[in-house]
C-alpha positions as CSV (number, residue, x, y, z in Angstrom):
1,M,0.0,0.0,0.0
2,R,1.2,3.5,-0.8
3,W,1.1,4.9,2.7
4,L,3.3,1.9,3.9
5,I,5.9,1.9,1.2
6,L,6.5,5.6,0.6
7,F,9.4,5.7,3.0
8,V,11.5,2.8,1.9
9,S,15.0,4.1,0.9
10,F,15.7,4.1,-2.8
11,L,19.3,4.5,-4.1
12,S,19.7,6.6,-7.2
13,C,22.1,9.0,-8.9
14,E,22.7,12.7,-8.0
15,V,20.4,15.3,-9.6
16,L,20.3,19.1,-9.5
17,F,17.5,19.1,-7.0
18,G,17.3,16.3,-4.4
19,Q,18.9,14.4,-1.7
20,P,22.4,12.7,-1.6
21,A,22.2,9.3,-3.4
22,S,23.1,7.5,-0.2
23,R,20.1,8.9,1.7
24,R,17.6,9.1,-1.2
25,L,13.9,8.9,-0.1
26,P,10.8,9.5,-2.2
27,I,9.8,13.1,-2.4
28,T,6.4,13.1,-0.6
29,A,6.0,16.8,0.1
30,L,6.8,20.0,-1.9
31,T,5.9,23.6,-1.5
32,F,7.3,26.9,-2.5
33,S,8.3,29.5,0.1
34,P,5.9,32.5,0.3
35,D,8.4,34.7,-1.6
36,G,8.7,32.0,-4.3
37,N,12.5,31.9,-4.2
38,T,12.9,28.6,-2.3
39,L,11.4,25.1,-3.0
40,T,10.8,23.4,0.3
41,A,10.9,19.5,0.1
42,S,10.7,16.5,2.4
43,G,14.1,15.0,3.3
44,P,15.3,12.3,5.6
45,G,14.4,13.5,9.1
46,S,14.3,17.1,7.8
47,V,12.8,19.6,5.5
48,V,15.2,20.8,2.8
49,G,15.2,24.2,1.0
50,Y,16.5,24.5,-2.6
51,S,17.0,27.6,-4.7
52,V,14.4,27.8,-7.4
53,K,16.8,29.7,-9.6
54,D,19.6,27.2,-9.8
55,G,18.5,24.1,-7.8
56,S,21.3,24.4,-5.2
57,R,20.6,23.2,-1.7
58,Q,20.3,26.2,0.6
59,W,19.5,24.7,4.0
60,A,18.1,21.8,6.0
61,L,15.8,22.1,8.9
62,P,16.0,19.0,11.2
63,C,12.7,17.8,12.7
64,V,11.6,15.4,15.4
65,L,9.9,13.2,12.8
66,P,12.0,10.4,11.2
67,R,10.1,10.7,7.9
68,V,8.4,13.8,6.5
69,S,5.2,13.2,4.6
70,S,3.6,16.7,4.4
71,I,4.7,20.4,4.8
72,S,2.6,23.6,4.8
73,F,3.1,27.3,5.3
74,G,0.7,29.4,7.4
75,R,0.1,32.8,8.9
76,E,1.4,34.6,5.8
77,G,4.6,32.5,5.8
78,H,5.4,32.9,9.5
79,F,4.6,29.3,10.3
80,L,5.9,26.1,8.8
81,A,4.0,22.9,9.7
82,I,5.7,19.5,9.2
83,A,3.9,16.1,9.4
84,G,5.2,12.6,9.3
85,G,6.4,9.8,11.6
86,V,7.0,6.0,11.1
87,P,4.3,3.8,9.5
88,G,2.6,1.6,12.1
89,A,4.6,3.1,15.0
90,V,4.4,6.9,15.6
91,G,3.2,10.0,13.9
92,G,2.9,13.7,14.6
93,V,3.2,17.3,13.6
94,Q,5.8,20.0,14.3
95,L,5.0,23.7,14.1
96,T,8.1,25.9,13.4
97,Q,8.5,29.6,13.2
98,W,9.7,30.2,9.6
99,G,13.0,32.0,9.4
100,A,13.9,31.7,13.0
101,N,13.6,27.9,12.8
102,T,12.2,27.8,16.3
103,I,9.9,24.9,17.3
104,L,6.7,26.5,18.6
105,F,4.7,23.3,19.1
106,Q,5.0,19.6,18.5
107,A,2.7,16.6,19.0
108,T,4.1,13.2,18.3
109,N,1.6,11.1,20.2
110,R,-0.2,9.6,17.1
111,S,0.0,5.8,16.8
112,D,0.6,5.9,13.1
113,L,2.0,8.1,10.3
114,V,0.5,11.6,9.9
115,N,0.1,11.8,6.1
116,S,-1.1,15.4,5.6
117,V,-1.1,18.8,7.4
118,S,-2.9,21.9,6.3
119,F,-3.7,25.4,7.5
120,S,-7.0,27.2,7.2
121,P,-6.7,30.4,5.0
122,D,-6.5,32.6,8.1
123,S,-4.1,30.2,9.9
124,Q,-6.4,30.1,12.9
125,Y,-6.7,26.3,12.5
126,M,-4.4,23.4,11.5
127,A,-5.6,20.0,10.5
128,A,-3.5,16.8,10.6
129,A,-4.7,13.6,8.9
130,G,-3.2,10.2,9.8
131,S,-3.1,6.5,9.0
132,D,-4.8,5.9,12.4
133,G,-8.0,7.0,10.6
134,N,-8.4,10.4,12.4
135,V,-8.1,14.0,11.5
136,E,-7.0,16.2,14.4
137,L,-8.0,19.9,14.4
138,F,-5.7,22.4,16.2
139,K,-6.4,26.0,17.3
140,I,-3.4,28.1,16.5
141,G,-2.6,31.0,18.8
142,E,-0.9,34.3,17.8
143,R,2.5,33.0,18.9
144,G,2.0,29.5,17.5
145,R,0.6,27.9,20.7
146,S,-1.5,25.0,19.5
147,V,-4.4,23.3,21.2
148,A,-6.0,20.1,19.9
149,M,-9.7,21.0,19.7
150,Q,-11.3,18.1,17.9
151,S,-10.5,14.6,16.8
152,M,-12.6,14.2,13.6
153,A,-13.2,10.5,13.5
154,G,-15.3,8.9,10.8
155,H,-13.0,7.2,8.3
156,A,-12.7,3.5,8.3
157,G,-9.1,3.5,7.0
158,P,-5.9,5.7,6.8
159,V,-6.7,9.3,6.1
160,L,-4.3,10.4,3.3
161,A,-5.1,14.1,2.7
162,V,-6.9,17.0,4.3
163,A,-7.4,20.6,3.1
164,F,-9.5,23.6,4.1
165,S,-12.0,25.4,1.8
166,P,-10.9,28.9,0.7
167,D,-13.3,30.5,3.1
168,G,-12.2,28.3,6.0
169,R,-15.6,27.1,6.9
170,L,-15.1,23.5,5.8
171,A,-12.3,20.9,5.7
172,V,-12.3,17.9,3.3
173,S,-10.4,14.7,3.9
174,T,-9.7,11.6,1.7
175,S,-8.9,8.1,2.7
176,A,-7.9,4.6,1.9
177,D,-11.5,3.7,2.7
178,R,-12.4,5.2,-0.7
179,S,-14.4,8.0,0.8
180,V,-14.3,11.8,0.7
181,K,-15.6,13.5,3.9
182,V,-16.7,17.1,4.6
183,W,-16.3,18.5,8.1
184,E,-17.6,21.7,9.6
185,I,-15.0,24.1,11.1
186,P,-14.5,24.7,14.0
187,T,-17.0,22.2,15.4
188,G,-15.5,19.2,13.7
189,K,-18.9,17.9,12.8
190,L,-19.2,15.5,9.9
191,L,-21.5,17.1,7.4
192,R,-21.4,14.6,4.5
193,S,-19.5,11.8,3.0
194,F,-19.0,10.9,-0.7
195,S,-18.5,7.3,-1.7
196,H,-18.2,7.7,-5.5
197,H,-14.6,6.6,-5.9
198,T,-14.0,2.9,-6.3
199,A,-10.5,2.7,-4.8
200,I,-8.1,4.5,-2.4
201,V,-8.4,8.3,-2.6
202,H,-4.9,9.7,-2.3
203,C,-5.0,13.4,-2.7
204,L,-7.2,16.5,-3.0
205,A,-6.9,20.2,-3.9
206,F,-9.3,23.2,-3.6
207,R,-9.8,25.5,-6.5
208,P,-8.9,29.1,-5.7
209,L,-11.8,31.4,-5.6
210,G,-12.2,33.8,-8.5
211,S,-12.5,36.8,-6.2
212,E,-8.9,36.2,-5.0
213,F,-7.7,37.2,-8.5
214,G,-10.1,40.0,-9.4
215,G,-12.7,37.7,-11.0
216,E,-16.2,36.8,-10.0
217,A,-16.7,34.9,-6.8
218,R,-17.7,31.3,-7.3
219,P,-18.7,28.4,-5.1
220,A,-16.0,26.2,-3.5
221,F,-14.8,23.4,-5.7
222,C,-12.3,20.6,-4.8
223,A,-10.8,17.8,-6.8
224,T,-9.7,14.4,-5.6
225,G,-7.4,11.8,-7.2
226,S,-7.7,8.0,-6.7
227,D,-6.3,4.6,-7.4
228,D,-9.4,4.2,-9.6
229,H,-7.6,6.3,-12.3
230,T,-10.0,9.2,-12.0
231,V,-10.0,12.8,-10.8
232,R,-13.4,13.8,-9.5
233,V,-14.5,17.4,-8.9
234,W,-17.0,18.3,-6.1
235,Q,-18.9,21.1,-4.6
236,P,-18.5,20.1,-0.9
237,E,-20.8,22.8,0.5
238,I,-23.9,21.3,-1.2
239,G,-22.7,17.7,-1.6
240,R,-22.6,17.5,-5.3
241,M,-20.2,15.7,-7.6
242,V,-19.6,18.0,-10.6
243,R,-17.6,15.8,-13.0
244,I,-15.3,12.9,-13.5
245,V,-12.0,13.1,-15.4
246,R,-11.2,9.6,-16.7
247,H,-8.2,10.2,-19.0
248,H,-5.6,8.6,-16.7
249,Q,-4.1,5.2,-17.0
250,G,-2.8,4.8,-13.5
251,P,-3.4,5.9,-9.8
252,I,-3.3,9.6,-9.1
253,F,-1.1,10.7,-6.2
254,A,-0.9,14.5,-6.5
255,L,-3.1,17.4,-7.5
256,V,-2.7,21.2,-7.6
257,Y,-4.7,24.0,-9.1
258,S,-3.1,26.9,-11.1
259,R,-3.2,30.1,-9.1
260,D,-6.1,31.5,-11.2
261,G,-8.0,28.3,-10.8
262,A,-8.4,27.8,-14.5
263,Q,-6.4,24.6,-14.7
264,L,-5.7,21.6,-12.6
265,F,-2.4,19.7,-12.6
266,S,-2.5,15.9,-11.9
267,A,0.3,13.3,-11.6
268,G,0.8,9.8,-10.2
269,K,2.1,6.3,-11.0
270,E,2.5,7.0,-14.8
271,G,5.1,9.8,-14.2
272,I,3.0,12.0,-16.5
273,V,1.8,15.5,-15.6
274,R,-1.6,16.3,-17.1
275,V,-3.2,19.8,-17.3
276,I,-7.0,19.6,-16.9
277,D,-9.4,22.3,-17.9
278,S,-11.2,23.4,-14.7
279,E,-14.5,23.9,-16.5
280,S,-14.6,20.5,-18.2
281,D,-13.0,17.0,-18.3
282,A,-10.7,18.0,-21.2
283,I,-6.9,17.3,-21.0
284,L,-5.3,20.5,-22.3
285,R,-1.8,19.1,-22.5
286,Q,0.4,16.5,-20.9
287,W,4.1,15.4,-20.7
288,Q,6.3,12.6,-19.4
289,A,7.8,14.4,-16.4
290,H,9.5,11.5,-14.7
291,D,10.4,7.9,-15.3
292,D,9.1,7.0,-11.8
293,W,6.0,7.6,-9.7
294,I,5.2,11.2,-9.0
295,Y,4.1,11.8,-5.4
296,A,4.2,15.6,-5.0
297,L,3.3,18.7,-7.0
298,A,3.6,22.4,-6.1
299,I,2.8,25.6,-7.8
300,S,4.8,28.8,-7.2
301,P,3.1,31.9,-5.6
302,D,3.1,33.8,-9.0
303,G,1.7,30.7,-10.7
304,R,4.5,30.5,-13.3
305,T,6.4,27.6,-12.0
306,L,5.4,24.0,-11.3
307,A,7.5,21.6,-9.2
308,T,7.3,17.8,-9.3
309,G,8.9,15.2,-7.0
310,D,9.1,11.4,-7.5
311,W,9.7,8.0,-5.9
312,S,13.5,8.1,-6.6
313,G,14.0,11.4,-4.8
314,E,14.3,13.5,-7.9
315,I,12.7,17.0,-8.1
316,K,12.2,18.9,-11.3
317,V,10.9,22.5,-12.0
318,W,8.8,23.3,-15.0
319,E,7.3,26.4,-16.7
320,A,3.6,25.9,-15.8
321,A,2.2,27.4,-18.9
322,T,4.2,25.3,-21.4
323,G,5.6,22.3,-19.5
324,R,9.1,23.3,-20.5
325,L,11.8,22.0,-18.1
326,L,13.5,24.8,-16.3
327,T,16.1,22.9,-14.3
328,P,17.3,19.8,-16.0
329,S,19.0,17.0,-14.0
330,K,22.8,16.7,-13.9
331,P,24.3,13.8,-15.9
332,S,23.9,10.4,-14.1
333,A,26.8,9.7,-11.6
334,H,26.2,6.5,-9.7
């Protein structure tokens, strides 16, 4: 199963972005720093920062978690949340003050890996989803003091992803139990559950609201990706499935919307990045980005750059509008 095998070491050659070959692990988390200059990625027992301009390693932030599965920025870039653990043994989250690298809060009392961590848009809340089947909701104080408010239980299997709606009133989670669940914030009440997927649901992404970019406001939409080879788009506020995108030939492990919400990027076992029209099920373009499974996608703050990370520990950076590779790998050197 994906959540059990993600963290098995995989030896490979050095690349421009990525970990030393002797310590290579799958890239399970990617995000750009708020200023867009640094690509922040999961590393062995750490979070690693790479220069977007030239791919050079800038820093490594050690964390208490042996394996990192998810990272997220909050409070206008002042906080960095890190989630992970050891499958079947321990899991947790660490909240760090970005820049100062000061640990503000940590909770490592989960009995299994924490797969996903996410902030609400105003960073008042943080959600952590784990393989123990629970989603924990934390209240974040001004100085990063965190209090566990609710344990949102309802999934019958490992919870693989969690994210907040753009207005912060809802959280959505996906699971190995094939379901997509919608929770009320801050009560943690389960509002509804979707059971349309026919296999494990690995990932989800909320579409940015049009009003954020000067366009007309629109209802909240989120997309989910599954082992059933489909991307499904939902309106979680009203409990409606909008469409199914069926043009994939393998499991989908990562999704991210363009900054204007017009396009959705998907990737997974095939190593192919697909660009989906947000208003239909049309595939606008696609390219073979990696020769291995892609586990992580990230879009830069200005929307111009897309980052991908794979099973072998390789990271690549692309021009989002064209799919042109911006930072090619170094020649193989085993």
